[in-house]
Structures are given as structure tokens and as C-alpha cells.
C-alpha positions as CSV (number, residue, x, y, z in Angstrom):
1,M,121.6,14.6,134.8
2,N,120.4,18.1,135.1
3,R,122.1,19.1,131.9
4,H,120.5,16.1,130.1
5,L,117.0,17.1,131.3
6,A,117.6,20.8,130.4
7,D,118.7,19.7,126.9
8,K,115.6,17.5,126.5
9,L,113.4,20.3,127.6
10,L,115.1,22.7,125.2
11,D,114.7,20.2,122.3
12,S,111.0,19.7,123.2
13,Q,110.3,23.4,123.3
14,T,112.2,24.0,120.1
15,Q,110.2,21.3,118.3
16,R,106.9,22.8,119.6
17,I,107.9,26.2,118.4
18,R,109.0,24.8,115.0
19,E,105.6,23.0,114.6
20,T,103.7,26.3,115.6
21,V,105.7,28.2,113.0
22,D,105.1,25.6,110.3
23,R,101.3,25.7,111.0
24,F,101.4,29.5,110.9
25,D,103.4,29.4,107.6
26,A,100.8,27.1,106.1
27,T,97.9,29.3,107.2
28,L,99.7,32.3,105.8
29,R,100.3,30.6,102.4
30,H,96.6,29.6,102.3
31,A,95.5,33.2,103.1
32,E,97.9,34.6,100.4
33,G,96.3,32.2,97.8
34,S,92.8,33.3,98.9
35,V,93.8,37.0,98.5
36,Q,95.2,36.3,95.1
37,R,92.0,34.5,94.0
38,Y,89.9,37.3,95.4
39,A,92.0,39.9,93.6
40,A,91.6,38.0,90.3
41,L,87.8,37.9,90.8
42,L,87.7,41.6,91.4
43,S,89.8,42.5,88.3
44,S,87.9,40.1,85.9
45,N,84.4,40.2,84.6
46,R,83.7,43.7,85.6
47,D,82.5,46.6,83.6
48,P,85.1,49.4,83.6
49,I,84.1,52.2,85.8
50,P,83.6,55.4,83.7
51,A,85.5,58.5,84.6
52,P,83.5,60.8,86.9
53,A,83.0,63.3,84.1
54,E,81.7,60.6,81.8
55,R,79.4,59.3,84.5
56,F,78.1,62.9,85.2
57,E,77.4,63.4,81.5
58,Q,75.5,60.0,81.4
59,L,73.2,61.2,84.2
60,L,72.8,64.8,83.5
61,R,72.7,67.2,80.5
62,R,72.9,70.9,80.2
63,D,69.6,72.6,79.2
64,P,69.8,75.6,76.7
65,D,68.9,77.9,79.6
66,G,72.0,76.8,81.5
67,S,70.5,74.5,84.1
68,W,71.4,70.8,84.6
69,L,68.6,68.3,83.9
70,A,68.5,64.6,84.3
71,S,69.2,62.8,81.0
72,P,66.1,61.1,79.4
73,S,67.8,57.8,79.9
74,V,67.8,58.3,83.7
75,V,64.2,59.4,83.9
């Protein structure tokens, strides 16, 4: 009798753990899909970021006297 009850308890606990793992697996798959969709949004429909030197040259220009001035497009 004790062996039968122990087997039943073990089966019950094994089933609970299996259900918990299955729920966790489903949640993880959902999260992975969300991350992939977010990554796709980030990589699409975005203007390329100019290289730092290009961005610097867009914002500033060298004056004939050697100083750096804001480009007319910025001012």
C-alpha cells in the first residue's frame, strides 16, 4: 500500500512539474517571438546613422582662421 501511494505521489508531482515546464516553454517561445519582432522593427524603417566624422562635418565647419563654427544648416 505504501509503495502504491508513493508511486501515485511521484506521478502526481511529475505531472505538475511537466505542466510547469510546458507553461514556461510556451512563455519563453512567446518572448522569443516578441524579441524577434522588436529586432525587426529596430532594423527596418530607420535612417542610417552617419559615421561620427560625417555627423561632425554636418554640424560644424572649419573657418579660414582655423576655428570650428556651427554650419549654417544648424544655426
